[in-house]
Rosetta silent file (secondary structure, phi, psi, omega in degrees, C-alpha in Angstrom):
SEQUENCE: MDLFLLKKIIGFLIMPLSLISLLLIIALILFYKKPSLSFKCLLTASFLLILLSTGYVSDRVMQPLENNFASYQYTEKPIDYIVILGCGNTSNPDLPATSQLFPCSLQRLVEGLRIFKLHPEAQLITSGAAFDDNDSNATNVKKAAMLLGVPESKIIVESFPKDTEEEAELIAPRVQGKNVVLVTNADHMLRAVNYFKQHGIDVIPAPASNWVKNIDGYKNWSYYLPKSHNLTQTTNAWYESIGLLVQWLKSDS
SCORE:     score description
SCORE:     0.000 S_00000001
   1 L     0.000  141.961  177.739  127.241   35.063  -71.956 S_00000001
   2 L   -58.312  133.596 -176.376  126.676   38.809  -71.663 S_00000001
   3 H   -60.983  -39.474  179.185  129.092   40.328  -69.108 S_00000001
   4 H   -61.862  -44.054  179.570  126.330   42.352  -67.448 S_00000001
   5 H   -65.134  -40.202  178.803  124.182   39.235  -66.991 S_00000001
   6 H   -61.321  -42.406  178.419  127.169   37.303  -65.653 S_00000001
   7 H   -61.318  -40.921 -179.118  127.825   40.019  -63.045 S_00000001
   8 H   -66.775  -40.093 -179.885  124.196   39.890  -61.933 S_00000001
   9 H   -65.231  -46.499  179.011  124.229   36.076  -61.634 S_00000001
  10 H   -62.171  -42.536  178.455  127.454   36.052  -59.604 S_00000001
  11 H   -59.641  -42.514  179.305  126.097   38.858  -57.428 S_00000001
  12 H   -63.144  -40.322 -174.959  122.907   36.900  -56.763 S_00000001
  13 H   -68.878  -24.178 -177.974  124.819   33.742  -55.825 S_00000001
  14 L  -103.541   12.227  175.055  126.890   35.458  -53.135 S_00000001
  15 L   -75.208  154.544 -176.392  123.979   37.262  -51.464 S_00000001
  16 H   -52.428  -47.517 -176.890  123.141   36.251  -47.860 S_00000001
  17 H   -65.945  -34.893  177.447  119.890   34.433  -48.654 S_00000001
  18 H   -65.142  -42.834  179.264  121.559   32.499  -51.491 S_00000001
  19 H   -66.783  -39.805  177.416  124.365   31.366  -49.185 S_00000001
  20 H   -63.828  -43.114  178.683  121.858   30.410  -46.469 S_00000001
  21 H   -62.632  -39.009  179.082  119.801   28.457  -49.033 S_00000001
  22 H   -63.054  -42.455  178.226  122.952   26.674  -50.217 S_00000001
  23 H   -62.712  -38.771  178.791  123.765   25.625  -46.655 S_00000001
  24 H   -67.106  -39.208  178.122  120.224   24.271  -46.222 S_00000001
  25 H   -64.837  -43.270  177.922  120.465   22.288  -49.469 S_00000001
  26 H   -61.680  -40.006  178.631  123.813   20.815  -48.375 S_00000001
  27 H   -60.843  -40.613  178.512  122.236   19.917  -45.022 S_00000001
  28 H   -66.878  -42.883 -177.991  119.466   18.006  -46.818 S_00000001
  29 H   -63.775  -37.674 -175.523  121.892   16.208  -49.135 S_00000001
  30 L   -91.505    3.579 -171.190  124.122   15.105  -46.237 S_00000001
  31 L   -55.782  -42.135 -177.513  121.272   14.256  -43.860 S_00000001
  32 L   -91.460  -39.110 -174.320  121.688   10.444  -44.114 S_00000001
  33 L   -79.101  -38.958 -178.287  125.339   10.067  -45.117 S_00000001
  34 L  -137.784   73.680 -174.922  126.905   12.641  -42.786 S_00000001
  35 H   -60.142  -33.250 -179.939  124.336   13.678  -40.181 S_00000001
  36 H   -65.205  -46.816  178.697  126.887   15.527  -38.027 S_00000001
  37 H   -67.517  -36.750  177.127  127.994   17.766  -40.916 S_00000001
  38 H   -59.724  -44.105  179.614  124.372   18.146  -42.004 S_00000001
  39 H   -63.543  -39.375  179.447  123.458   19.410  -38.539 S_00000001
  40 H   -64.331  -40.817  177.628  126.347   21.911  -38.580 S_00000001
  41 H   -64.660  -42.683  179.225  125.200   23.293  -41.948 S_00000001
  42 H   -63.568  -42.422 -179.723  121.625   23.553  -40.673 S_00000001
  43 H   -65.532  -43.453  179.329  122.774   25.281  -37.499 S_00000001
  44 H   -63.150  -44.684  179.575  124.987   27.737  -39.393 S_00000001
  45 H   -61.615  -43.400 -179.442  122.208   28.591  -41.861 S_00000001
  46 H   -65.153  -43.164  179.499  119.721   29.165  -39.036 S_00000001
  47 H   -61.426  -46.221 -179.740  122.170   31.312  -37.090 S_00000001
  48 H   -63.979  -42.337 -179.088  122.969   33.467  -40.129 S_00000001
  49 H   -61.357  -45.606 -179.475  119.307   33.870  -41.048 S_00000001
  50 H   -68.210  -45.993 -176.725  118.350   35.027  -37.549 S_00000001
  51 H   -61.789  -48.378 -175.075  121.423   37.242  -37.078 S_00000001
  52 H   -75.446   -8.923 -179.487  121.209   39.019  -40.441 S_00000001
  53 L   -99.464    3.672  179.250  117.455   39.592  -40.031 S_00000001
  54 L   -92.109  146.927  179.352  117.697   41.635  -36.832 S_00000001
  55 H   -62.553  -35.242 -178.968  117.527   45.423  -36.865 S_00000001
  56 H   -59.162  -46.191 -178.801  120.584   45.699  -34.624 S_00000001
  57 H   -73.790  -46.860 -175.445  122.817   43.936  -37.170 S_00000001
  58 H   -62.040  -38.129  178.339  121.240   45.347  -40.344 S_00000001
  59 H   -66.023  -37.244 -175.390  121.548   48.944  -39.096 S_00000001
  60 H   -79.972  -21.672  173.194  125.189   48.505  -38.153 S_00000001
  61 H   -86.218  -23.567 -179.788  126.257   47.019  -41.462 S_00000001
  62 H   -85.837  -37.497 -172.252  124.313   49.662  -43.385 S_00000001
  63 H   -54.240  -43.700  179.840  125.228   52.819  -41.456 S_00000001
  64 H   -59.212  -29.480  178.343  128.891   53.046  -42.632 S_00000001
  65 H   -74.276  -33.926 -173.934  127.682   53.079  -46.253 S_00000001
  66 H   -90.067  -12.186 -174.435  125.097   55.807  -45.655 S_00000001
  67 L   -91.506    9.533 -177.018  127.207   58.114  -43.476 S_00000001
  68 L   -78.811  -25.642 -176.254  129.599   59.239  -46.218 S_00000001
  69 L  -138.410  139.134  177.103  127.470   62.154  -47.412 S_00000001
  70 L   -79.433  163.047  175.260  125.046   64.532  -45.728 S_00000001
  71 L   -61.640  150.422 -179.052  121.612   65.299  -47.126 S_00000001
  72 L   -68.890  133.441  176.405  121.513   67.956  -49.827 S_00000001
  73 L  -120.017  149.681 -178.295  120.979   71.492  -48.556 S_00000001
  74 L   -58.663  139.698  173.872  120.099   74.560  -50.584 S_00000001
  75 L  -133.203  150.185 -179.957  122.978   76.616  -51.944 S_00000001
  76 L   -75.218  -12.894  177.480  122.913   79.907  -53.826 S_00000001
  77 L   -66.549  125.990 -179.769  125.244   78.417  -56.418 S_00000001
  78 L   -60.662  145.604  177.910  123.184   77.721  -59.565 S_00000001
  79 L  -109.302  130.775 -179.794  122.720   74.059  -60.462 S_00000001
  80 L   -87.182  -43.763 -176.074  122.937   73.023  -64.114 S_00000001
  81 E  -137.060  143.709  169.606  121.878   69.388  -63.906 S_00000001
  82 E  -117.382  108.377 -176.814  120.145   67.073  -61.442 S_00000001
  83 E   -93.412  120.402  177.665  121.048   63.501  -62.400 S_00000001
  84 E  -105.910  107.666 -177.501  118.616   60.845  -61.143 S_00000001
  85 L   -69.878  151.848 -176.269  120.241   57.432  -61.477 S_00000001
  86 L   -77.770  160.486  175.350  118.111   54.506  -62.608 S_00000001
  87 L  -140.999  -60.909  178.540  116.845   51.636  -60.507 S_00000001
  88 L   170.745  162.507  178.223  113.896   49.812  -62.038 S_00000001
  89 E  -161.552  164.071  171.449  110.264   49.713  -63.132 S_00000001
  90 L  -128.887  114.226 -176.300  107.554   47.420  -64.463 S_00000001
  91 L   -71.003  133.328  176.628  105.530   48.906  -67.301 S_00000001
  92 L  -155.104  107.981 -176.091  101.760   48.627  -66.997 S_00000001
  93 L   -62.400  -15.982  178.718   99.538   51.045  -68.949 S_00000001
  94 L   -81.096   -8.096 -179.345   96.749   50.531  -66.407 S_00000001
  95 L  -112.668  148.703  172.243   98.872   52.160  -63.698 S_00000001
  96 L   -65.209  155.360 -176.583  100.112   55.752  -63.438 S_00000001
  97 H   -56.344  -34.243  179.781  103.829   56.116  -64.136 S_00000001
  98 H   -63.438  -31.374 -179.360  104.503   56.769  -60.452 S_00000001
  99 H   -85.616  -11.139  177.704  103.088   53.343  -59.568 S_00000001
 100 H   -84.533  -14.547 -177.498  105.142   51.574  -62.232 S_00000001
 101 E   -80.352  144.324  169.670  108.431   52.552  -60.580 S_00000001
 102 L   -64.905  155.477  179.904  110.287   50.312  -58.152 S_00000001
 103 H   -52.252  -39.797 -179.159  110.486   51.853  -54.656 S_00000001
 104 H   -64.756  -37.961  177.218  114.143   52.793  -55.179 S_00000001
 105 H   -66.755  -40.890  179.932  113.315   54.662  -58.406 S_00000001
 106 H   -66.685  -39.611  178.367  110.436   56.475  -56.733 S_00000001
 107 H   -61.614  -43.272  179.976  112.638   57.421  -53.771 S_00000001
 108 H   -66.959  -40.128  178.518  115.269   58.884  -56.102 S_00000001
 109 H   -62.572  -44.201 -179.376  112.642   60.761  -58.098 S_00000001
 110 H   -59.858  -44.487  178.530  111.153   62.323  -54.947 S_00000001
 111 H   -66.058  -39.890  177.550  114.574   63.560  -53.836 S_00000001
 112 H   -61.166  -40.241  179.425  115.318   64.834  -57.348 S_00000001
 113 H   -70.719  -33.054  175.055  112.052   66.777  -57.389 S_00000001
 114 H   -60.991  -42.833 -179.464  112.778   68.229  -53.956 S_00000001
 115 H   -73.009  -35.816  177.448  116.054   69.603  -55.286 S_00000001
 116 H   -62.408  -34.452  177.293  114.430   70.732  -58.534 S_00000001
 117 H   -66.032  -34.224  177.037  112.002   72.791  -56.466 S_00000001
 118 H   -75.949  -29.698 -176.292  115.003   74.465  -54.821 S_00000001
 119 L  -132.073   73.264 -178.604  116.765   74.924  -58.176 S_00000001
 120 L   -67.273   -8.925  176.811  114.193   75.332  -60.971 S_00000001
 121 L   -75.188  -15.170 -174.890  116.991   76.578  -63.232 S_00000001
 122 L   -79.773  160.296  169.873  118.375   73.020  -63.434 S_00000001
 123 E  -103.112  138.542  172.784  117.671   70.312  -66.000 S_00000001
 124 E   -84.832  137.541  169.773  116.717   66.836  -64.824 S_00000001
 125 E  -117.236  115.653  175.958  118.580   63.897  -66.344 S_00000001
 126 E   -98.448  147.848 -171.228  116.794   60.575  -65.899 S_00000001
 127 E  -140.249  157.397  174.773  118.749   57.410  -66.525 S_00000001
 128 L   128.507  136.130 -176.536  118.386   53.651  -66.855 S_00000001
 129 L   -79.852  176.670 -178.782  117.890   51.003  -69.540 S_00000001
 130 L   -90.926  -32.272 -172.980  114.764   49.002  -70.381 S_00000001
 131 L    57.019 -121.260 -177.983  116.180   45.465  -70.063 S_00000001
 132 L   -95.274    6.694 -177.734  113.165   43.201  -70.711 S_00000001
 133 L   -88.486  165.866  178.429  110.583   45.923  -70.116 S_00000001
 134 L   -70.728  -41.348 -178.586  108.665   47.906  -72.724 S_00000001
 135 L  -114.033  147.627  175.057  109.941   51.268  -71.481 S_00000001
 136 L   -70.111  158.353  176.268  113.323   52.203  -70.131 S_00000001
 137 H   -61.270  -38.815  179.461  113.590   53.226  -66.496 S_00000001
 138 H   -59.056  -42.238  179.731  114.709   56.661  -67.683 S_00000001
 139 H   -66.897  -42.511 -179.882  111.508   57.050  -69.720 S_00000001
 140 H   -66.356  -38.696  177.209  109.270   55.910  -66.888 S_00000001
 141 H   -65.432  -38.306  176.197  110.928   58.275  -64.414 S_00000001
 142 H   -60.443  -46.613  179.817  110.443   61.088  -66.932 S_00000001
 143 H   -60.101  -42.466  179.832  106.721   60.251  -67.233 S_00000001
 144 H   -65.455  -40.459  178.558  106.385   60.179  -63.454 S_00000001
 145 H   -62.592  -39.690  179.076  108.205   63.512  -63.127 S_00000001
 146 H   -67.030  -37.868  175.574  105.858   65.064  -65.678 S_00000001
 147 H   -60.093  -30.287 -177.624  102.830   63.736  -63.759 S_00000001
 148 L   -94.572   12.309  168.703  104.237   65.548  -60.730 S_00000001
 149 L   105.551    3.531  179.249  104.530   68.852  -62.554 S_00000001
 150 L   -84.465  127.920  178.394  107.949   68.967  -64.234 S_00000001
 151 L   -63.137  142.898 -179.370  107.783   70.388  -67.785 S_00000001
 152 H   -58.497  -33.686 -178.372  108.921   67.934  -70.464 S_00000001
 153 H   -65.751  -15.629 -178.463  111.391   70.525  -71.764 S_00000001
 154 H   -95.053    4.792 -174.466  113.275   70.332  -68.451 S_00000001
 155 E  -119.888  128.746  174.328  113.945   66.566  -68.678 S_00000001
 156 E  -110.088  135.189 -175.553  116.739   64.808  -70.547 S_00000001
 157 E  -110.542  129.954  173.552  116.487   61.034  -70.953 S_00000001
 158 E  -118.427   96.938 -170.917  119.443   58.610  -71.027 S_00000001
 159 L   -94.401    3.052 -173.748  117.886   55.229  -71.834 S_00000001
 160 L   -98.165  -30.910 -175.326  121.012   53.195  -72.609 S_00000001
 161 L   -63.828  134.376 -179.097  123.030   52.756  -69.378 S_00000001
 162 L   -99.166  -18.235  177.330  122.542   49.338  -67.766 S_00000001
 163 L  -150.995 -178.745 -173.840  124.398   50.003  -64.528 S_00000001
 164 H   -63.934  -38.942  179.886  126.047   52.789  -62.535 S_00000001
 165 H   -60.670  -43.837  178.495  129.371   52.463  -64.305 S_00000001
 166 H   -69.563  -34.183  178.185  127.730   52.945  -67.701 S_00000001
 167 H   -60.749  -46.253  179.173  125.623   55.828  -66.372 S_00000001
 168 H   -63.091  -42.591 -177.907  128.741   57.728  -65.344 S_00000001
 169 H   -63.693  -41.106 -175.570  130.468   56.948  -68.640 S_00000001
 170 H   -83.913  -31.547 -176.954  127.548   58.110  -70.802 S_00000001
 171 H   -84.706  -29.649 -175.233  126.399   61.110  -68.766 S_00000001
 172 H   -52.866  -46.463 -178.960  129.858   62.565  -68.000 S_00000001
 173 H   -59.960  -32.961 -178.978  130.488   64.120  -71.441 S_00000001
 174 H   -70.560  -31.952 -170.822  127.177   66.009  -71.274 S_00000001
 175 H  -108.627    9.525  179.412  127.840   67.535  -67.840 S_00000001
 176 L   -55.084  131.554  176.776  131.558   68.322  -68.044 S_00000001
 177 L    74.862    9.242 -178.715  132.349   71.660  -66.389 S_00000001
 178 L  -109.568  163.915  173.692  128.817   72.053  -65.003 S_00000001
 179 L   -85.963  115.059 -170.604  127.372   72.085  -61.492 S_00000001
 180 E  -122.623  125.067  171.017  125.825   68.640  -61.130 S_00000001
 181 E   -96.209  130.024 -179.838  123.703   67.217  -58.320 S_00000001
 182 E  -108.041  124.299 -178.605  123.722   63.421  -58.253 S_00000001
 183 E  -112.961  122.891  170.622  120.680   61.645  -56.813 S_00000001
 184 E  -157.161  174.878  179.736  120.707   58.000  -55.799 S_00000001
 185 E   -64.421  148.748 -173.292  119.949   55.967  -52.690 S_00000001
 186 H   -57.309  -39.488 -178.575  122.162   56.767  -49.712 S_00000001
 187 H   -70.990  -19.967 -177.446  123.728   53.288  -49.568 S_00000001
 188 H   -96.845   -9.498 -169.060  124.607   53.471  -53.281 S_00000001
 189 H   -64.452  -43.179 -176.633  125.963   57.021  -53.267 S_00000001
 190 H   -59.600  -45.626  179.400  129.651   56.340  -52.514 S_00000001
 191 H   -64.470  -40.464  179.517  130.030   53.928  -55.421 S_00000001
 192 H   -64.632  -45.663  178.815  128.160   56.299  -57.763 S_00000001
 193 H   -59.318  -42.057  179.813  130.294   59.306  -56.770 S_00000001
 194 H   -61.232  -41.521  179.477  133.454   57.254  -57.360 S_00000001
 195 H   -64.309  -41.458  179.437  132.356   56.319  -60.887 S_00000001
 196 H   -68.226  -35.443  176.625  131.657   59.938  -61.821 S_00000001
 197 H   -62.335  -36.656  178.913  135.025   61.003  -60.371 S_00000001
 198 H   -60.642  -23.388  179.446  136.713   58.468  -62.634 S_00000001
 199 L  -105.725   17.786  173.630  135.274   60.446  -65.554 S_00000001
 200 L    79.734   18.543 -178.743  136.337   63.829  -64.183 S_00000001
 201 L  -111.427  116.814  175.065  132.990   64.894  -62.719 S_00000001
 202 L   -93.571   93.698 -175.808  132.886   66.197  -59.131 S_00000001
 203 L   -79.521  162.397  171.112  129.202   65.812  -58.395 S_00000001
 204 E   -98.535  111.394 -174.826  127.246   67.280  -55.483 S_00000001
 205 E   -69.936  139.960  174.447  125.821   64.213  -53.681 S_00000001
 206 E  -134.260   80.332 -177.182  122.120   64.125  -52.823 S_00000001
 207 E   -66.636  138.568 -178.536  121.518   60.816  -51.025 S_00000001
 208 E  -113.252  146.061  166.082  117.915   59.617  -50.984 S_00000001
 209 L    50.510   68.859  175.298  115.948   57.448  -48.581 S_00000001
 210 L   -61.624  136.429  172.139  118.359   56.314  -45.880 S_00000001
 211 L   -66.989  -45.557 -175.851  117.626   52.861  -44.499 S_00000001
 212 L   -91.877  112.689 -175.921  118.996   53.880  -41.084 S_00000001
 213 L   -88.726  -45.832 -177.261  116.966   56.804  -39.759 S_00000001
 214 L  -157.811   86.363 -171.962  118.212   57.153  -36.174 S_00000001
 215 L   -65.502  -26.417 -177.543  120.498   54.382  -34.975 S_00000001
 216 L   -96.133    0.580 -179.649  120.895   55.892  -31.500 S_00000001
 217 L   -74.992  175.710 -179.195  117.203   56.579  -30.914 S_00000001
 218 L   -62.823  135.850  177.599  114.883   54.605  -28.677 S_00000001
 219 L  -127.200  128.261  175.751  114.318   51.002  -29.803 S_00000001
 220 L   -85.082  179.643 -172.352  111.610   48.742  -28.413 S_00000001
 221 H   -60.955  -29.831 -177.247  111.959   44.980  -28.039 S_00000001
 222 H   -68.199  -18.851  178.546  110.754   44.221  -31.590 S_00000001
 223 H   -59.533  -29.232 -174.834  113.843   45.949  -32.981 S_00000001
 224 H   -95.429    3.670  178.538  115.889   42.900  -31.938 S_00000001
 225 L   -94.062  150.442  178.955  113.584   40.316  -33.520 S_00000001
 226 L   -65.170  137.345  176.239  114.175   38.884  -37.029 S_00000001
 227 L  -143.151  148.070 -179.828  112.216   40.589  -39.818 S_00000001
 228 H   -63.184  -35.708  178.167  112.297   40.194  -43.600 S_00000001
 229 H   -58.020  -40.869 -179.701  112.763   43.966  -43.983 S_00000001
 230 H   -67.252  -37.847  177.775  116.002   43.751  -42.001 S_00000001
 231 H   -64.444  -37.959  175.877  117.302   40.906  -44.157 S_00000001
 232 H   -62.244  -42.098  179.146  116.612   43.030  -47.250 S_00000001
 233 H   -63.881  -44.847  177.957  118.565   45.884  -45.676 S_00000001
 234 H   -61.167  -41.246  179.537  121.480   43.597  -44.818 S_00000001
 235 H   -62.449  -42.275  177.358  121.442   42.218  -48.370 S_00000001
 236 H   -61.414  -43.332  179.358  121.609   45.741  -49.819 S_00000001
 237 H   -63.745  -41.614  178.046  124.543   46.596  -47.574 S_00000001
 238 H   -60.554  -47.175 -178.904  126.281   43.351  -48.558 S_00000001
 239 H   -60.520  -46.502 -178.847  125.687   44.073  -52.257 S_00000001
 240 H   -67.891  -35.241  178.739  127.037   47.619  -52.056 S_00000001
 241 H   -65.276  -41.214  176.497  130.082   46.516  -50.048 S_00000001
 242 H   -65.471  -40.518  177.776  130.942   43.927  -52.704 S_00000001
 243 H   -60.266  -41.555  177.992  130.374   46.570  -55.389 S_00000001
 244 H   -66.501  -38.018  177.597  132.812   48.940  -53.666 S_00000001
 245 H   -63.737  -46.147  178.846  135.375   46.149  -53.361 S_00000001
 246 H   -62.478  -41.781  178.577  135.095   45.315  -57.058 S_00000001
 247 H   -60.541  -43.645  179.511  135.323   49.014  -57.926 S_00000001
 248 H   -64.933  -42.299  179.619  138.482   49.365  -55.831 S_00000001
 249 H   -64.313  -40.528  179.805  140.078   46.266  -57.382 S_00000001
 250 H   -68.520  -34.775 -179.117  139.314   47.508  -60.907 S_00000001
 251 H   -70.546  -24.767 -179.459  140.711   50.985  -60.154 S_00000001
 252 L   -94.340   -4.579 -176.773  144.019   49.458  -59.003 S_00000001
 253 L   -85.817    0.000    0.000  144.342   47.080  -61.937 S_00000001
């Protein structure tokens, strides 16, 4: 089996919803033979689902990941490259390129264009493979950037990297010794910066689209109720934390 696919499968199996679903399946299987254990599995699954779906919990597991880097601010130092890491898309010729991008890709593109407006001397580098799609993520982000006014001559496409580790490995030789702004989602930024450092590139972080906007601000009663959005946020934080752990283990091996 392809190593990349294996990593994705293992990652999926240890996500919160997968573990909760497993507990529910075990509860069903044991319902007649071991009702006491079945009830405990059901209770644990319910508790985890409610707990991990509240804004209070999801914000507090996400904030440590997003607080490592401040938002990008203008500097007089010229920027050579703005690297927009890939996320995902679904090709559909009936939709504009901007609507074909996954939300995470669109968020990264918007931040990249904000910085490009501050530094029009820079080149954009879009990244990301195609997987089972017709167009690579890098190509779709390029099309979307062009729709939003970026000249084609200012965009470099890297369509081969399948994950962040490969993006750093393939892009690093091109940007060695240059001033590089790295754009990715705020929760993903620490892992991305670490990969580029491993290849000798000290990037300027430009985190996009923080999940946690103002953790200390006023919260009404609905903030403490379970919501699917909060479970998605918790899952992202869980995924990135596991990714950082794996990265650390590999760096020490």
